[in-house]
Each structure stands twice: as structure tokens, then as C-alpha cells.
C-alpha positions as CSV (number, residue, x, y, z in Angstrom):
1,X,-88.6,90.3,-14.0
2,X,-90.7,88.6,-16.7
3,X,-89.8,89.6,-20.3
4,X,-93.1,88.5,-21.8
5,X,-96.8,88.0,-20.9
6,X,-98.3,84.8,-22.2
7,X,-101.8,86.4,-22.6
8,X,-100.4,89.4,-24.4
9,X,-98.5,87.1,-26.8
10,X,-101.7,85.3,-27.8
11,X,-103.4,88.6,-28.4
12,X,-100.5,89.9,-30.5
13,X,-100.5,86.8,-32.6
14,X,-104.2,87.4,-33.3
15,X,-103.6,91.0,-34.1
16,X,-100.7,90.3,-36.5
17,X,-102.8,87.7,-38.3
18,X,-105.5,90.3,-38.6
19,X,-103.1,92.8,-40.1
20,X,-101.7,90.3,-42.6
21,X,-104.8,88.4,-43.6
22,X,-107.6,90.9,-43.2
23,X,-105.9,94.3,-43.8
24,X,-103.4,92.7,-46.2
25,X,-100.4,94.6,-44.8
26,X,-96.9,93.7,-45.7
27,X,-94.3,92.3,-43.3
28,X,-92.6,95.6,-42.8
29,X,-95.9,97.1,-41.4
30,X,-96.4,94.1,-39.1
31,X,-92.8,94.5,-37.9
32,X,-93.4,98.2,-37.1
33,X,-96.4,97.2,-35.1
34,X,-94.5,94.6,-33.2
35,X,-91.8,97.0,-32.4
36,X,-94.2,99.6,-31.0
37,X,-96.0,97.0,-28.9
38,X,-92.7,95.8,-27.5
39,X,-91.8,99.4,-26.4
40,X,-95.2,99.6,-24.8
41,X,-94.8,96.4,-22.9
42,X,-91.4,97.3,-21.6
43,X,-92.8,100.6,-20.3
44,X,-95.8,98.8,-18.5
45,X,-93.5,96.0,-17.3
46,X,-95.5,93.5,-19.4
47,X,-98.8,94.3,-17.7
48,X,-101.9,92.6,-19.2
49,X,-103.3,94.6,-22.2
50,X,-106.7,94.3,-20.6
51,X,-105.5,96.6,-17.7
52,X,-105.0,99.5,-20.2
53,X,-106.0,103.0,-18.9
54,X,-105.7,106.2,-20.8
55,X,-103.3,107.6,-18.2
56,X,-100.8,105.0,-19.2
57,X,-100.9,106.4,-22.8
58,X,-100.3,109.9,-21.5
59,X,-97.4,108.7,-19.4
60,X,-95.9,106.6,-22.2
61,X,-95.9,109.6,-24.5
62,X,-93.9,111.5,-22.0
63,X,-91.6,108.5,-21.4
64,X,-90.9,107.9,-25.1
65,X,-90.2,111.6,-25.8
66,X,-87.3,111.4,-23.3
67,X,-85.7,108.3,-24.8
68,X,-82.6,108.4,-26.9
69,X,-81.8,106.3,-30.0
70,X,-79.2,103.6,-29.6
71,X,-77.4,104.7,-32.8
72,X,-77.7,108.4,-32.8
73,X,-77.5,109.0,-29.1
74,X,-80.1,111.7,-29.4
75,X,-83.7,112.1,-28.5
76,X,-86.1,110.0,-30.6
77,X,-87.3,112.0,-33.6
78,X,-90.9,113.3,-33.9
79,X,-91.3,110.9,-36.8
80,X,-90.5,107.9,-34.6
81,X,-92.8,109.1,-31.9
82,X,-95.6,109.6,-34.4
83,X,-95.1,106.2,-36.0
84,X,-95.0,104.4,-32.6
85,X,-98.1,106.2,-31.3
86,X,-100.1,105.6,-34.5
87,X,-99.3,101.8,-34.3
88,X,-100.4,101.7,-30.6
89,X,-103.6,103.7,-31.3
90,X,-104.6,101.3,-34.0
91,X,-103.9,98.3,-31.8
92,X,-105.9,99.4,-28.9
93,X,-108.8,100.5,-31.1
94,X,-108.8,97.0,-32.5
95,X,-108.5,95.5,-29.0
96,X,-111.4,97.5,-27.7
97,X,-113.7,95.7,-30.2
98,X,-112.6,92.2,-29.3
99,X,-114.6,89.8,-27.1
100,X,-113.5,90.0,-23.5
101,X,-112.1,93.6,-23.9
102,X,-115.2,95.6,-24.8
103,X,-116.0,96.2,-21.1
104,X,-112.3,96.8,-20.1
105,X,-111.2,99.3,-22.8
106,X,-113.0,102.2,-24.3
107,X,-112.5,102.7,-28.0
108,X,-112.0,106.5,-27.5
109,X,-109.3,106.0,-24.9
110,X,-106.9,105.1,-27.7
111,X,-107.1,108.8,-28.8
112,X,-104.8,109.6,-25.9
113,X,-101.9,108.3,-28.0
114,X,-102.3,111.3,-30.3
115,X,-99.5,113.8,-30.5
116,X,-100.1,117.5,-30.6
117,X,-100.9,119.1,-33.9
118,X,-97.5,120.8,-34.0
119,X,-95.7,117.6,-33.3
120,X,-97.6,115.8,-36.1
121,X,-96.7,118.6,-38.5
122,X,-93.0,118.3,-37.6
123,X,-93.2,114.5,-37.9
124,X,-94.9,114.5,-41.2
125,X,-93.1,117.5,-42.8
126,X,-91.4,116.8,-46.2
127,X,-87.7,117.1,-45.9
128,X,-85.3,118.1,-48.7
129,X,-84.4,114.9,-50.5
130,X,-80.9,114.2,-51.9
131,X,-80.2,112.3,-55.0
132,X,-77.1,111.8,-57.2
133,X,-76.7,113.5,-60.6
134,X,-76.4,111.4,-63.7
135,X,-72.8,112.6,-64.0
136,X,-72.0,111.3,-60.5
137,X,-73.6,107.9,-61.3
138,X,-71.5,107.7,-64.5
139,X,-68.4,108.5,-62.5
140,X,-69.2,105.7,-60.0
141,X,-69.8,103.2,-62.7
142,X,-66.5,104.1,-64.4
143,X,-64.7,103.7,-61.0
144,X,-66.1,100.3,-60.2
145,X,-63.8,97.2,-60.9
146,X,-65.0,94.7,-63.5
147,X,-62.6,91.7,-63.3
148,X,-64.6,89.0,-61.4
149,X,-68.2,87.7,-61.6
150,X,-69.0,89.6,-58.4
151,X,-67.6,92.9,-59.7
152,X,-69.4,92.6,-63.0
153,X,-72.7,91.9,-61.2
154,X,-72.2,94.9,-58.8
155,X,-71.5,97.2,-61.7
156,X,-74.5,96.0,-63.7
157,X,-76.7,96.4,-60.7
158,X,-76.0,100.1,-60.4
159,X,-76.4,100.6,-64.2
160,X,-79.7,98.6,-64.2
161,X,-81.1,100.8,-61.5
162,X,-80.5,104.1,-63.3
163,X,-81.5,102.5,-66.7
164,X,-84.9,101.3,-65.4
165,X,-85.6,103.0,-62.1
166,X,-86.7,99.6,-60.7
167,X,-87.1,99.4,-57.0
168,X,-84.6,97.3,-55.1
169,X,-87.1,94.6,-54.1
170,X,-88.2,94.3,-57.8
171,X,-84.6,94.1,-58.9
172,X,-83.7,91.4,-56.4
173,X,-86.6,89.2,-57.7
174,X,-86.1,89.5,-61.4
175,X,-85.2,86.6,-63.7
176,X,-83.4,86.8,-67.1
177,X,-86.7,86.4,-68.9
178,X,-87.9,89.7,-67.5
179,X,-85.5,91.7,-69.6
180,X,-85.8,92.2,-73.4
181,X,-82.6,93.6,-74.9
182,X,-84.1,93.8,-78.4
183,X,-87.0,95.9,-77.3
184,X,-85.0,97.7,-74.6
185,X,-87.4,97.0,-71.8
186,X,-88.1,95.0,-68.6
187,X,-91.4,93.3,-67.8
188,X,-92.3,94.0,-64.1
189,X,-94.8,91.2,-63.8
190,X,-96.4,91.5,-60.4
191,X,-97.0,87.7,-60.3
192,X,-93.3,87.0,-60.2
193,X,-91.5,90.3,-59.6
194,X,-91.9,92.0,-56.2
195,X,-93.1,95.3,-57.4
196,X,-94.8,97.8,-55.1
197,X,-98.4,96.7,-54.5
198,X,-97.6,93.9,-57.0
199,X,-98.4,96.1,-59.9
200,X,-97.7,94.9,-63.4
201,X,-96.2,97.3,-66.0
202,X,-93.5,97.6,-68.7
203,X,-90.5,99.8,-68.2
204,X,-88.5,100.9,-71.3
205,X,-84.8,101.8,-70.8
206,X,-84.5,105.5,-69.9
207,X,-82.3,107.6,-72.1
208,X,-79.3,107.8,-69.8
209,X,-76.6,107.1,-72.3
210,X,-75.3,104.3,-74.4
211,X,-72.4,103.6,-72.0
212,X,-74.9,102.6,-69.2
213,X,-77.1,100.6,-71.7
214,X,-74.0,98.7,-72.9
215,X,-73.1,97.6,-69.3
216,X,-76.5,95.9,-69.0
217,X,-76.4,94.3,-72.5
218,X,-72.9,92.9,-71.7
219,X,-74.1,91.5,-68.4
220,X,-77.1,89.7,-69.8
221,X,-75.0,88.3,-72.7
222,X,-72.4,87.2,-70.2
223,X,-75.0,85.3,-68.1
224,X,-76.6,83.6,-71.1
225,X,-73.6,82.8,-73.3
226,X,-70.7,82.4,-70.8
227,X,-72.5,81.2,-67.7
228,X,-75.1,79.4,-69.9
229,X,-78.0,80.5,-67.6
230,X,-81.6,80.4,-68.8
231,X,-84.8,82.4,-68.5
232,X,-85.7,81.2,-65.0
233,X,-82.3,82.1,-63.5
234,X,-81.9,85.4,-61.5
235,X,-80.9,88.5,-63.3
236,X,-78.8,89.5,-60.3
237,X,-77.8,86.3,-58.5
238,X,-76.7,86.2,-54.9
239,X,-73.1,85.7,-53.7
240,X,-72.0,82.1,-53.2
241,X,-70.0,81.3,-50.1
242,X,-68.0,78.3,-49.1
243,X,-65.7,77.2,-46.4
244,X,-62.2,78.2,-47.1
245,X,-58.8,77.2,-45.9
246,X,-59.1,79.5,-42.9
247,X,-62.2,77.5,-41.9
248,X,-64.2,80.6,-42.5
249,X,-66.7,81.4,-45.3
250,X,-65.2,82.9,-48.5
251,X,-66.7,84.3,-51.6
252,X,-66.3,81.8,-54.5
253,X,-68.6,83.3,-57.1
254,X,-72.3,83.6,-58.1
255,X,-75.0,81.4,-56.7
256,X,-77.9,80.5,-58.9
257,X,-80.4,82.0,-56.5
258,X,-82.0,85.3,-55.7
259,X,-81.1,87.5,-52.8
260,X,-83.5,86.9,-49.9
261,X,-83.7,90.6,-49.1
262,X,-82.4,94.0,-50.3
263,X,-79.7,94.4,-47.7
264,X,-76.8,93.2,-50.0
265,X,-78.0,95.6,-52.7
266,X,-77.7,98.6,-50.4
267,X,-74.3,97.4,-49.2
268,X,-73.1,97.3,-52.9
269,X,-74.4,100.8,-53.5
270,X,-72.7,102.1,-50.4
271,X,-69.4,100.6,-51.2
272,X,-69.5,101.8,-54.8
273,X,-70.2,105.5,-53.9
274,X,-67.7,105.6,-51.0
275,X,-65.0,104.0,-53.1
276,X,-65.6,106.6,-55.8
277,X,-65.1,109.4,-53.3
278,X,-68.8,110.4,-53.2
279,X,-71.4,110.3,-50.4
280,X,-73.7,107.3,-50.3
281,X,-77.0,107.4,-52.2
282,X,-79.4,104.5,-51.8
283,X,-81.0,102.7,-54.7
284,X,-84.3,104.5,-54.3
285,X,-82.6,107.9,-54.8
286,X,-82.0,106.9,-58.5
287,X,-85.7,107.3,-59.1
288,X,-85.4,110.9,-58.0
289,X,-82.6,111.4,-60.5
290,X,-84.8,110.0,-63.2
291,X,-87.8,112.2,-62.2
292,X,-85.6,115.3,-62.4
293,X,-84.2,114.2,-65.8
294,X,-87.8,113.7,-67.0
295,X,-88.7,117.3,-66.1
296,X,-85.7,118.5,-68.2
297,X,-86.2,116.3,-71.2
298,X,-90.0,116.1,-71.5
299,X,-91.6,118.9,-73.5
300,X,-95.3,117.9,-73.7
301,X,-97.8,116.5,-71.2
302,X,-97.9,113.3,-73.2
303,X,-94.1,112.8,-72.9
304,X,-94.1,113.3,-69.1
305,X,-97.1,111.0,-68.8
306,X,-95.1,108.3,-70.6
307,X,-92.1,109.0,-68.4
308,X,-94.2,108.7,-65.3
309,X,-95.7,105.4,-66.4
310,X,-92.2,104.2,-67.0
311,X,-91.5,104.7,-63.3
312,X,-94.6,102.6,-62.5
313,X,-96.7,105.6,-61.5
314,X,-100.4,105.5,-62.4
315,X,-100.8,109.2,-61.8
316,X,-98.5,111.9,-63.1
317,X,-99.0,113.8,-59.9
318,X,-97.2,111.0,-58.0
319,X,-94.1,111.8,-60.0
320,X,-94.5,115.5,-59.4
321,X,-95.3,115.3,-55.7
322,X,-93.2,112.4,-54.6
323,X,-90.2,112.8,-56.9
324,X,-90.5,116.2,-58.6
325,X,-89.0,118.4,-55.9
326,X,-86.8,121.1,-57.2
327,X,-83.3,121.0,-55.7
328,X,-82.3,124.1,-53.7
329,X,-79.5,125.1,-56.1
330,X,-81.9,124.8,-59.1
331,X,-84.6,126.7,-57.1
332,X,-82.2,129.6,-56.6
333,X,-81.2,129.6,-60.2
334,X,-84.8,129.6,-61.4
335,X,-85.9,132.4,-59.1
336,X,-82.8,134.5,-60.1
337,X,-83.5,134.0,-63.8
338,X,-87.1,135.1,-63.2
339,X,-85.9,138.2,-61.5
340,X,-83.7,139.0,-64.5
341,X,-86.6,138.4,-66.9
342,X,-88.8,140.7,-64.8
343,X,-86.1,143.5,-64.8
344,X,-85.6,143.0,-68.5
345,X,-89.3,143.3,-69.3
346,X,-89.6,146.4,-67.1
347,X,-86.7,148.0,-68.9
348,X,-88.2,147.2,-72.3
349,X,-91.5,148.6,-71.2
350,X,-89.9,151.8,-70.0
351,X,-88.0,152.2,-73.3
352,X,-91.3,151.6,-75.3
353,X,-93.1,154.2,-73.1
354,X,-90.3,156.8,-73.6
355,X,-90.3,156.2,-77.3
356,X,-94.1,156.6,-77.6
357,X,-94.0,159.8,-75.5
358,X,-91.2,161.2,-77.6
359,X,-93.2,160.4,-80.8
360,X,-96.3,162.1,-79.6
361,X,-94.3,165.1,-78.3
362,X,-92.6,165.5,-81.6
363,X,-95.8,165.4,-83.5
364,X,-97.4,168.2,-81.4
365,X,-100.1,166.0,-80.1
366,X,-99.6,167.5,-76.6
367,X,-99.5,171.2,-77.9
368,X,-96.5,173.5,-78.4
369,X,-93.5,172.8,-76.2
370,X,-92.5,175.3,-73.6
371,X,-90.2,178.0,-75.0
372,X,-91.6,177.6,-78.6
């Protein structure tokens, strides 16, 4: 059986170019579209896209809902179903407007990829997020070894993430010139640093303790004064490998180059937390930690606005909505304290009312008491 359709491949190439050049989507979005189309083609046995019929979409939804994940061994989640159907709907809507397909595919037929309202609600519902506490992060940093270049880099990587809240893609692309130790800030220049949406902004070191700040200062000084690296060298260099005596690749130190992706960063975080006896928290979860810290430390709207800008958010609501979730334990504590306050206020109100009633009664304002 054929594992590809030449005509479909040409169409997909045009569509991916459209996503990249016209819609300006990133590679991750294009990869998601390619994955969804591959699932569709496997289901239709690589039938020509022009033979699309809405009944195929109905059958595919049923088929995909019965599939199991290769890793989990369980049915695909509603979020996966929703993401796949959304990608396919967009593709066939685009295809219905292309020359040679306008008479074959109806634009509205792509609506048959829609899930039910309830399924969409399940797929898009916000789940309780987990993030490490500042104390846990400090424990991990103290547990990490610091003898070799690689170990110093790994330790500085975690410290840098909580000190600045920088995203892992931005961190992987930074040079030494982007950090200013005297002013206590990093310059996230969208022309050179891979920030989200290529935004440009300054981030000043968050107040997470002198111990963490010291780790970063020592790391930068080590690179500049011991390694003799300059402004254009990476702040967090990749690992250099070479052929060893066993004819396999061995780690020999730091390479004067950036990581090509963020996978090594996540591996470093995973190993650090597990070795410290804690569950794994990914780099992005540190931003949640900082958002929660900001809610505790900031006392005025202006302070929280500055904190939000420091995270790279243009709107304060982004910090509140995306990162400002109250942890379940803290939620219980707040509600319990409010209940105590309410009971206290009620008791005080009852005492005041009794005192006023006693005062009026003693003064004879209500007439002579019974028995007098």
C-alpha cells in the first residue's frame, strides 16, 4: 500500500508555505498541521484530497476518538481531538478556495470536523497548574553539583530562569552581551533573542534572594574572566562532544555555540529536580512561581504592573489570567480565613447590639422594666 500521494504532497507544500509566509505561523504550528494531515491521510489510505466528502470527516472523528496514545496507552484526550480537528478544518477551508478544488469541495463541509460543544468545553478547560515553590527551587540549586563547566552551567541555568523568568527559547538564544550585572537586568532584544512573538523588553532581576543572584554573577564572571569569552558568545553554551577511547561520543566541556533547541534545557531541569528528590517542573513553571510571588509582594497596582512588564506581559490581565491562579491549598486557606473573619464580625456585631440594648434598657428609654 502506498504511504504517500504525490498530488497531496504538492498541495501540502503549498499550504505549509501559506501558513509560514502569509499567516506568519511558527514551525510548531506547521508541524501540528502536518501531523493532523498525516493522521487524515492514513485514515483515508492516502486518497486524493479532492475526493473529500463530509461523511469522511464524520467517520474520521469517530475513528480518532477510538485511538489510543502510543505513550499513555489510553484513548486520545479531548484536547488532542480538538487540536487535530481544528487543523483539518482550517486546511479544508483553505483548500475549498483553491483553483481546481472550488467545484469539488464545499467550504461549509469543513464544519463537519467540529466537535460537540461539551467536547470542546472539556478540551479547552483550564486545568490546575503545578509549579515549584521558591523554597523548592533553592533546595534544588543547593543540591546541584558545581565542579565542572557543565555542572556550573546547569546550575546557573536554573538560577537564571527563576531570577529573570525568561522563556527557555529566549534563554537558549542569549549572548553574554544581553545580561548587565551592574544594572541587574537582561535585554530581551527580539532581533537577536527568541522571545515570544519577537517582543523586545527589559527584565530586571526578580527579588528571589542574593544566593540565586550570586550564582548568575559568578557564572558570567567565570565565562568572561576564566573562559575569556566575549559579548557575542552564548550565555548558556551547548555541550561539546568528541570521540572517546570507547569510540563513542563523550562530553569534553562547553562548545562556543547555542543550543539548537530547548530539549537539552528540559533534560537539565528534569535531572536536577529528580536528583534533589522532587517531582519534575519544567522551565515555564518558574514563571508561575514568579507570578505567585508578585501577588504576595506587590502592594499597589503600579507595583504589579511593573512586575507584569518584567515577565514580558503587555497587559496585567495576562499575568492574572494565565499565571495568577490561586493554588488549591492557598484557596482553602483564604476561604477559611474569610469564614473566621465573618464569624468574628458577627460576634462583634452581636456584642455591640447587646451593649446598646442594655444601655437603653438601663436608661429607661423602653419604659419601666417588668417587676419594677
